[in-house]
Structures are given as C-alpha cells and as structure tokens.
C-alpha positions as CSV (number, residue, x, y, z in Angstrom):
1,M,-184.4,-21.1,20.3
2,L,-182.6,-21.0,17.0
3,F,-181.2,-24.5,16.8
4,C,-184.6,-26.0,17.2
5,S,-185.5,-24.7,13.7
6,L,-182.4,-26.1,12.0
7,D,-182.8,-29.2,9.9
8,S,-179.2,-30.2,10.1
9,R,-177.3,-32.1,12.8
10,M,-174.1,-30.7,14.0
11,K,-171.3,-32.5,15.7
12,K,-170.7,-29.7,18.2
13,L,-174.3,-29.2,19.2
14,P,-173.9,-31.0,22.6
15,I,-171.1,-28.6,23.5
16,F,-173.1,-25.6,22.3
17,F,-176.0,-26.6,24.5
18,A,-173.7,-27.2,27.4
19,L,-172.5,-23.7,27.0
20,L,-176.0,-22.3,27.0
21,L,-176.8,-24.3,30.1
22,S,-173.7,-22.8,31.8
23,L,-174.9,-19.3,31.0
24,H,-178.4,-20.0,32.3
25,A,-176.9,-21.4,35.5
26,N,-175.7,-18.0,36.6
27,A,-179.1,-16.4,36.9
28,Q,-181.6,-17.9,34.6
29,I,-183.5,-21.2,34.3
30,G,-182.4,-23.0,31.2
31,G,-184.4,-22.6,28.1
32,T,-186.6,-19.7,29.2
33,S,-184.9,-16.8,27.2
34,A,-182.7,-15.9,24.3
35,F,-179.5,-13.8,24.4
36,T,-178.2,-15.5,27.5
37,F,-174.7,-14.3,26.7
38,A,-175.9,-11.0,28.3
39,L,-175.4,-12.7,31.7
40,V,-171.8,-13.8,31.1
41,E,-169.1,-12.5,33.4
42,N,-166.8,-10.2,31.4
43,N,-163.4,-10.1,33.1
44,A,-161.1,-12.1,35.4
45,K,-162.3,-10.4,38.6
46,Q,-166.0,-11.3,38.0
47,A,-165.1,-14.9,37.0
48,A,-162.9,-15.4,40.1
49,L,-165.7,-14.1,42.4
50,G,-168.2,-16.7,41.2
51,G,-169.6,-14.9,38.2
52,V,-171.8,-12.3,40.0
53,S,-170.5,-9.5,42.1
54,I,-171.9,-6.0,41.9
55,A,-170.9,-4.1,45.1
56,N,-167.3,-3.1,45.0
57,K,-165.9,-0.1,43.1
58,D,-162.5,0.1,41.6
59,A,-160.7,1.8,38.7
60,D,-161.1,-1.0,36.3
61,P,-163.8,-0.1,33.7
62,A,-164.8,-3.8,33.4
63,S,-166.5,-3.5,36.8
64,G,-169.1,-1.1,35.4
65,Y,-170.0,-3.6,32.6
66,Q,-172.0,-5.6,35.2
67,N,-173.4,-2.8,37.4
68,P,-173.4,0.7,35.9
69,A,-173.6,2.2,39.3
70,L,-169.9,1.1,39.8
71,I,-168.8,3.4,37.0
72,N,-166.8,6.1,38.6
73,S,-164.4,9.0,37.8
74,S,-161.3,6.9,38.5
75,M,-162.1,5.1,35.3
76,H,-161.5,8.2,33.3
77,H,-159.4,7.6,30.2
78,T,-158.8,4.0,31.3
79,A,-159.2,0.9,29.1
80,S,-159.8,-2.7,29.9
81,L,-159.4,-5.8,27.8
82,S,-160.4,-9.3,28.7
83,Y,-160.3,-12.7,27.1
84,A,-162.0,-16.0,28.2
85,N,-161.3,-19.5,26.9
86,H,-164.4,-21.4,28.0
87,V,-164.5,-25.0,26.7
88,A,-163.5,-26.6,23.3
89,D,-163.1,-23.6,20.9
90,L,-165.6,-21.4,22.6
91,N,-164.0,-18.0,23.3
92,Y,-165.1,-14.6,24.6
93,G,-163.6,-11.1,24.3
94,F,-164.4,-7.9,26.0
95,A,-163.2,-4.3,25.8
96,S,-164.2,-1.3,27.9
97,Y,-163.2,2.4,28.0
98,G,-164.2,5.0,30.6
99,R,-164.6,8.7,30.1
100,T,-165.7,11.4,32.5
101,W,-167.3,14.8,31.6
102,D,-167.5,17.0,34.7
103,S,-170.9,18.5,33.7
104,L,-172.5,15.1,32.8
105,G,-170.9,12.3,34.8
106,T,-168.9,9.2,33.8
107,F,-169.6,7.1,30.7
108,L,-168.4,3.6,29.9
109,F,-168.2,2.3,26.3
110,S,-168.0,-1.5,26.0
111,I,-168.2,-4.3,23.5
112,G,-168.5,-8.1,24.1
113,Y,-167.8,-10.8,21.5
114,Y,-168.8,-14.4,21.9
115,D,-167.3,-16.9,19.4
116,Y,-168.8,-20.4,19.5
117,G,-166.5,-21.9,16.9
118,T,-167.1,-23.7,13.7
119,F,-170.0,-26.1,13.1
120,T,-170.4,-28.9,10.5
121,R,-173.5,-28.4,8.4
122,T,-175.2,-31.7,7.4
123,N,-178.6,-32.6,5.9
124,T,-181.1,-35.0,7.5
125,A,-179.2,-37.9,5.8
126,G,-176.0,-37.0,7.5
127,D,-174.3,-35.7,4.3
128,V,-171.7,-33.0,5.0
129,L,-172.6,-29.8,3.2
130,G,-170.0,-27.5,4.6
131,E,-169.3,-25.5,7.7
132,F,-170.6,-22.3,9.4
133,K,-169.9,-20.2,12.4
134,A,-172.0,-18.9,15.3
135,A,-171.4,-15.7,17.3
136,D,-173.0,-13.1,19.6
137,Y,-172.2,-9.4,20.2
138,N,-173.0,-7.0,22.9
139,F,-172.6,-3.3,22.3
140,Q,-173.0,-1.3,25.5
141,I,-172.9,2.2,26.8
142,G,-173.1,2.8,30.5
143,Y,-173.6,6.0,32.5
144,S,-173.1,6.8,36.2
145,K,-173.8,9.8,38.4
146,Q,-172.9,10.4,42.1
147,Y,-176.0,11.2,44.1
148,N,-174.1,12.0,47.3
149,D,-170.8,11.0,48.9
150,K,-172.1,7.4,49.5
151,I,-174.7,6.6,46.9
152,S,-174.3,6.4,43.1
153,Y,-176.7,5.3,40.4
154,G,-176.3,4.3,36.8
155,A,-177.7,2.7,33.6
156,N,-176.5,0.5,30.8
157,G,-177.9,0.6,27.3
158,K,-177.3,-2.5,25.2
159,F,-177.7,-3.5,21.6
160,L,-177.5,-7.3,21.4
161,Y,-176.7,-9.0,18.0
162,S,-176.8,-12.7,17.4
163,V,-175.9,-14.5,14.2
164,Y,-176.0,-18.3,13.8
165,E,-175.4,-19.2,10.2
166,A,-178.2,-17.5,8.3
167,Y,-180.3,-16.9,11.4
168,V,-179.9,-13.4,12.8
169,S,-181.6,-11.8,15.8
170,T,-181.3,-8.4,17.5
171,A,-182.5,-7.0,20.8
172,G,-182.2,-3.9,23.0
173,A,-181.9,-3.9,26.8
174,I,-181.1,-1.7,29.7
175,D,-179.6,-2.3,33.2
176,L,-180.5,-0.1,36.2
177,G,-178.2,-0.1,39.2
178,A,-177.4,1.6,42.4
179,A,-174.4,1.3,44.7
180,Y,-173.7,2.3,48.3
181,T,-170.1,2.9,49.5
182,D,-169.1,3.6,53.1
183,T,-165.4,4.0,53.3
184,T,-165.4,4.6,57.0
185,R,-167.2,1.3,57.8
186,L,-165.5,-0.5,54.9
187,L,-169.0,-1.5,53.7
188,N,-170.3,-1.7,50.2
189,A,-173.6,-2.7,48.7
190,G,-175.2,-2.8,45.3
191,V,-178.6,-3.6,43.6
192,L,-179.2,-4.3,39.9
193,I,-182.1,-4.8,37.6
194,K,-180.6,-6.5,34.6
195,N,-181.6,-7.0,31.0
196,M,-184.9,-5.3,30.7
197,G,-185.5,-5.3,27.0
198,Y,-187.2,-6.4,23.8
199,Q,-186.3,-8.7,20.9
200,F,-186.4,-6.5,17.7
201,I,-185.7,-9.1,15.0
202,R,-186.6,-12.8,15.6
203,Y,-184.4,-15.6,14.4
204,D,-187.1,-16.5,11.9
205,D,-190.6,-15.3,11.1
206,I,-192.1,-18.5,12.4
207,S,-190.5,-18.4,15.9
208,P,-192.3,-16.4,18.6
209,R,-190.6,-13.3,20.0
210,E,-188.4,-14.5,22.9
211,P,-187.8,-12.8,26.3
212,L,-184.4,-11.6,27.4
213,P,-182.6,-13.1,30.4
214,F,-184.0,-10.7,33.0
215,D,-182.4,-10.8,36.5
216,V,-182.6,-8.9,39.8
217,Q,-179.5,-8.9,41.9
218,A,-178.4,-7.6,45.3
219,S,-174.9,-7.7,46.9
220,I,-173.3,-6.7,50.2
221,S,-169.6,-6.6,50.9
222,K,-167.6,-6.0,54.1
223,K,-163.9,-5.6,54.5
224,L,-162.2,-6.2,57.9
225,A,-160.6,-3.1,59.4
226,H,-157.1,-4.3,60.1
227,N,-157.1,-7.3,57.8
228,P,-156.9,-7.8,54.0
229,L,-160.0,-10.0,54.0
230,R,-163.2,-8.9,52.3
231,F,-166.3,-11.0,52.2
232,T,-169.2,-10.6,49.7
233,L,-172.6,-12.2,49.4
234,T,-174.5,-11.7,46.2
235,L,-178.1,-12.8,45.6
236,H,-179.4,-13.3,42.0
237,N,-182.7,-14.1,40.4
238,L,-184.5,-12.4,43.2
239,H,-187.7,-12.0,41.1
240,R,-188.2,-15.8,41.0
241,W,-188.1,-18.0,44.1
242,N,-187.9,-21.4,42.4
243,N,-184.7,-21.0,40.5
244,S,-184.1,-24.6,39.6
245,Y,-184.8,-26.9,36.6
246,V,-185.6,-30.6,36.2
247,N,-182.5,-32.7,35.9
248,V,-183.7,-35.5,33.6
249,N,-180.5,-37.4,34.2
250,S,-180.8,-37.5,37.9
251,R,-180.3,-40.9,39.5
252,N,-183.2,-40.2,41.9
253,K,-185.6,-38.9,39.3
254,E,-189.3,-39.8,39.5
255,I,-191.4,-40.7,36.5
256,D,-195.1,-40.0,36.3
257,L,-196.6,-43.4,35.5
258,E,-199.6,-41.8,33.6
259,T,-197.7,-39.4,31.3
260,G,-194.2,-41.0,31.4
261,T,-192.6,-37.6,32.0
262,V,-190.1,-36.7,34.7
263,K,-191.6,-35.2,37.8
264,N,-190.3,-31.8,39.0
265,Q,-187.6,-32.1,41.6
266,K,-188.7,-31.3,45.1
267,L,-186.1,-29.1,46.7
268,G,-186.3,-28.0,50.3
269,F,-186.3,-24.4,51.4
270,G,-182.6,-24.3,52.1
271,E,-181.6,-25.7,48.7
272,K,-183.9,-23.2,46.9
273,A,-182.4,-20.4,48.9
274,M,-178.8,-21.5,48.2
275,R,-179.4,-21.5,44.5
276,H,-179.8,-17.7,44.7
277,M,-176.5,-17.2,46.5
278,V,-172.9,-16.5,45.4
279,F,-170.2,-16.3,48.0
280,N,-166.7,-14.8,47.5
281,T,-163.7,-13.8,49.5
282,E,-160.9,-11.5,48.6
283,L,-157.5,-10.8,50.1
284,V,-156.9,-7.2,49.3
285,F,-153.3,-6.6,50.2
286,S,-153.0,-3.4,48.1
287,D,-154.2,-1.9,44.9
288,N,-151.6,-3.9,43.1
289,F,-152.1,-7.3,44.6
290,Q,-155.3,-9.2,45.3
291,L,-156.3,-12.9,45.7
292,R,-159.9,-14.0,45.1
293,T,-162.1,-17.0,45.5
294,G,-165.8,-17.6,44.8
295,Y,-168.5,-20.2,45.1
296,N,-171.6,-20.3,43.0
297,H,-174.0,-22.9,44.4
298,Q,-176.4,-23.0,41.5
299,R,-173.6,-23.7,39.1
300,R,-172.4,-26.6,41.2
301,A,-175.9,-28.1,41.8
302,E,-177.0,-27.9,38.2
303,L,-173.9,-28.4,36.2
304,G,-171.9,-31.0,38.2
305,P,-172.7,-34.7,37.9
306,E,-174.2,-36.2,41.0
307,N,-171.4,-38.7,41.5
308,R,-168.5,-36.4,40.8
309,R,-168.9,-32.6,41.1
310,A,-165.3,-32.0,41.9
311,M,-164.5,-28.3,41.7
312,T,-167.7,-27.4,39.8
313,G,-169.0,-24.1,41.1
314,F,-165.7,-23.0,42.7
315,S,-163.5,-20.3,41.2
316,W,-160.3,-18.4,42.1
317,G,-158.1,-15.7,40.7
318,I,-155.3,-13.2,41.2
319,N,-154.8,-9.5,40.2
320,I,-151.3,-7.9,40.0
321,G,-150.2,-4.4,39.2
322,I,-147.1,-4.4,37.0
323,K,-145.6,-1.2,35.5
324,K,-148.9,0.7,35.5
325,F,-150.8,-2.3,34.1
326,K,-153.4,-4.2,36.1
327,I,-153.2,-7.9,35.1
328,G,-155.8,-10.4,36.2
329,Y,-156.3,-14.2,35.8
330,A,-159.1,-16.4,36.9
331,S,-160.1,-20.1,36.7
332,A,-163.7,-21.1,37.0
333,G,-165.1,-24.6,37.3
334,Y,-168.2,-25.2,35.1
335,F,-167.7,-28.9,34.5
336,P,-165.7,-31.5,36.4
337,G,-162.1,-31.7,35.2
338,V,-162.6,-28.7,32.8
339,A,-161.7,-25.2,33.9
340,S,-162.5,-22.0,32.1
341,N,-159.7,-19.5,32.0
342,Y,-160.0,-15.7,32.0
343,F,-157.4,-13.1,31.4
344,S,-157.8,-9.3,31.9
345,V,-155.6,-6.3,31.6
346,S,-156.4,-2.6,32.3
347,R,-154.4,0.6,31.9
348,D,-154.9,4.3,32.6
349,L,-154.1,5.7,29.2
350,S,-153.6,9.2,30.6
351,R,-150.5,8.1,32.4
352,F,-148.5,7.5,29.2
353,K,-145.7,10.0,29.3
354,K,-145.1,12.1,26.3
355,K,-141.6,11.9,25.0
356,E,-139.7,15.2,25.3
357,T,-138.5,16.4,22.0
358,K,-134.9,17.7,22.0
359,I,-134.0,20.7,19.9
C-alpha cells in the first residue's frame, strides 16, 4: 500500500490504519487489496443494517449505490445526500441522483468522497516539514432493468481515484447484481458480484499493481404479514471460506518457536461461518417511519478488543419522512466507546410545486 513507501512518520498514521482495518472488516481480509473505500456503506440505512444489505428496494437512490439491481423507477428525479462522521476527523460524503428513461431503464449517478484529514509530514529524524491531506473518490454510474414483475438486474460502473499527498492511483470497477421481489409473500432477495476491476495507475512505479476489494454477496429478507418486523440475513465474502486474519495482539496467540512468528488462528467451523454473516431487523411502520438494527459479526470479532468489545459490531438507526423529505440517522460501533454517525436525506425533486404567477 501507499504508506509503506513513504519515508515520513505521521502522527495520525495509527488512526488511518485503524480506518483501513474497519473497511476491510466488512468484506475483505486486511492488507489484501487497494481501494477498500469501495466497500464503505454509503448512507444511514446501510450503516444501521450492519454495513451490508442488498435485498430490499425503496425509493431512495442510495440503495442502488450498493446493489445496482435495486435501482428502480421510483427513484426517478430523486436525489439523496449522505454524510458520515467516522472517527477523529475522518469524514465521508455521498450524493446520488436517479433518472428513468422509458426506452432504456433507470440510471443512477453517484459520487463518494472520503476525507482522511490532515497529516503531519516529517523526515526520518522527526523534523516537521509541513502538512498534507489524503482523500479518495468514487465516481459511479448504475443501470437497472426489470426482467419481469419479480426479477431485476443491474450494473454499476466505477472510476476510483485515490490521492495521498503526491501519490495518486486510479482504477476502474464494475458491480453486477440481481434482485428478486415477491410482494405477495413479502419476500426479497439479492445477489451481488462487487468490485471486479483493474488498477490503471499505481501509487508509484516501484509498487506492484494491486487488486481491488472483490466481494460476492447474497441476501434474503422476509417481512411478517401482519407485523412491521422485517428480518434480513446477508452473506458476504462468499468467494473465500476463511475470512479471518491473524490477530497479533491476541492474548491467546501462539508463537512458532522456530520462526518467532505468530501462528494462524485456528477458528472452528461455526466461527468461520459467522464471519460471513450480517443480521438486521427493521420495524417498518410506514414509508415515513422505520427503526433499524444490525449486527456484523466479523466487525465485532476483528475490531473489538478481547476484554471489552462493548457495542462493537452493533448498529442502529431511524428513518423519518418530514414534509416530503426522508431523513435518516444511524450509529455504528466500530470500536468500543466510539460510534460512527451517519446522516442521510432524500427528496423527490419532481414534487416541488411551481409557484403560480399572478397577472
């Protein structure tokens, strides 16, 4: 990765690596790819549901950012804005706009911005040489088409741009998704192949070309017939069974006496399976009021300290409709005692009434 090639030491580097680890914990083993920001949840709904949820359609364009098959005609001329305050001064921003053409289908235009704050530049002696910033960008166009009354399919095309001081890298990626919606049985499902792509420009000419954070996901959701409860199970990283990494800080770590290195953790079948699962529950009282909770086991197992995991891995949120605006809030636990906050708002722009001009 980029920071391995820098000669300077930066005060905020531990926070930056903690951020990268939190991104990997959603659906990628830490340190195996670049552009991990392409896995970040982009709105309050996704954050509240544990970070990964690709089955349920609604009118918010932000839903199609994750699974293009969820892009639908109800998003026509609707805009969505989201902001996330992660930890320290790490901030994300997202914007999406949906547009339907009857002869073509529905398109979604999105942009994601990831600001990692200001870093102190020093030389090897520790002398302060100034400051610099680091940021990532995701420019995305999504498309969806209805196959029949229950099945839809779609694709996202992405241009990924990363700039850390003088180090710049770009990549292109696509997502392919499908969704199944049965309104009679109140059953939804989705599948997604995420971040198939190629790094165009490397961070420097010496570094090897790095893979993108590829992921395969599947989700199924069921709402009770005469009850506001909706349950969803999402599986991620289905292309890799062992989805864990070595925790070198583990109290129970084993050291190889010959090499002095930490031995790989031996996880049982159940623990390995759980690290692929995200559970969430919604109380869908109406289109204008929903309560949401989620649990991401991999996030809890790999980010929470062994002696005090607290609310790591848990998340919750609320969505309220107020005067034609849909406003969402979510709180997600990445680290004990530190919650990441997400705010979202969406609006059907076609519902603005034109003022009548009096003669």
